[in-house]
N, C-alpha and C positions, 0 to 999 in steps of 0.2 A: 254568519254575520261576522263582520270584522269591526274592531274597536280601535280608535285613535287614542292610545294611552300615553303618548309622548308629547302631544301638542305640536309635533313636527309634520303631521300628515302620514307618518309611518303607521301602517295598519297591522294589527296582530289578530290572530284567531282567538276564540274564546279561551281555549286551554292555555295559551301563552299569557293572555291577560290575567287569568286567575292565578296561575303559577307565579307570575311576576309580582302581582299584588300581595300574595300570601308570603312570598319569600322576604318581602320588606317588613312584614309584621313581626312584632316581638313574640306574639303568641298566635298560633293558627287555630281558629275555632270554626269548624265546618259542620253544617247540618246536611245530611243526605236524606232526602225524602222520596217516597215512592211506594207503590203497593208491594205486597209480597212477591218475590221473584223478579223484581224490576232490575236487580243488579246492584243494590245498595252496598252489600257486603263486598262484592267484587271491586267496586270503585273505592270503597273505604280502605281495602287492603293496599291498593295502589297509593292512596294518599298518606296512609300511616308510614309506609316505606319511604315515600318521597320526602316527607316533612319530618319524620321521626317523632310523630305524635301518637297519642293514645287512641285506641279504638274503643269507643263506648257503645256497646251493642246490647240494648235492653233485651232483645230476644234471647241472646245467649245467657245473659244474667238470669232471666226468668227460668230458662231450662236448668241452670245450676240450682236454683231454688227448688225446682221440682225434684231433681236428683237427690237433694238433701232429705226429701221426704217430709214428714210432719204434716200438721194440719194446713199450714200456709202453702206448702208445696202441692198438696192434694187439691186445694181450692184453685190454685193457679192452673194446674193441669186440667181440671174440669172445665174451666173457662176457655182455655186455649183449644181444648179438644172440640169445643162447640163453635170455634171460630170467633170467639169474643176476646175483648181486651182484658188484661190483668188490671186490678184496681190501681188507679192513678197514684195513690199514696205510696204503694209498694214500689212502683216503677220509679217515682220521683226520689224516694229515699236511696235506691240503688244508684241512680244517676248522680245525685248530689255527692255521694261518697266518691265516685270515680272522677267527677269534675274537679273536686278539691285536690286530688293528687296528680292532676294533669298539668304540670308546670309549663311544658312547651306548647300545649294545646291539645286539641282532640277532634275526632270525627264523631259526631252523634249520629249513629246509624239507625234510622227509622224512628226518631223522636225529635220533635213532638208529632203526634198524630192528629190532635184536635186542639181547639182553641183554649180549653182549660189548661192544657199542658203548656201552651205558649205563655199564658198568664202566670203559671207557676214558675216558668223559667225566668220571667221578668221579676217576679216577687223574690226569688232566691238568687238573683244576680248571675244566672247562667247565660253567658253572652255567646255571640256568634259573629263571625265576619262574613261568611258566605253561606247561602242556602242553595242546594242543588236539588232539583226535582226531576226524577226519572219517570217518564210516562210510557207505560207498556200496556198494550191491549190485553183484554181478559183471556183470549184464547192462547196467546203466547205465555201469559203468566201460568195458566193451568198446565200447559205443556212443560214449562221449565220446572215447576214445583213437583209435578208427579215424577219427574226424572230424579229429583233430589233425594227422594226416598225416606224422608222423616215420617214419623208416625202421624203427624197432623197434616201431612201433604196429600190429602185425598181430595178428588174433585169437588165433593159436596162441601167439605170443610173450607176449601179454598174459595168456593163461590160465596159461602156465608161470610168469610173474612173480607172479601172484596166489597160485599154489601155494607158491612160494619165500617169499612174505611171510607167508602164513597158516599154513603147516604147522608152523614152529617154535613159533608161538604156541599152536596146538592141542595140540602135544605137552606143553606146560607146563601144560595145563589152563586156559588163559585163552581166553575167546571173547567 
């Protein structure tokens, strides 16, 4: 699809439209959404290089918490190993800290995942300019993630994770 962003009838592709829009902004705040293995981090890396903004990646932050050990790290590991989400209050605290230090902007990689997180973003003034959703079918996700080789990238855990991501959305009538 092409967009007339100039009012002159000149048509730009989506990529050009987004890049032009964001280049004019004082602060670039992007949300990249999609299931596991959809390419969020790959696209995020491109955007942080292009705009010189911060990559806020809750998955990576949670893995650092696990590596620290302790009770909280063990609890997070247990949940993630079951294909479940980490507690929202922990994720929100980590994200708020990163957003506060992102003066030029940020890419929120894989957050928010559900409506309570959207409401929390609004409550705490975590803004955004653009949301990008990457839609990849289940078979491709499983293929990509099993190649990645992380401990939690096993077909049974991936399938559970996909259920936890898609089920709340389907219950709300969004597909």
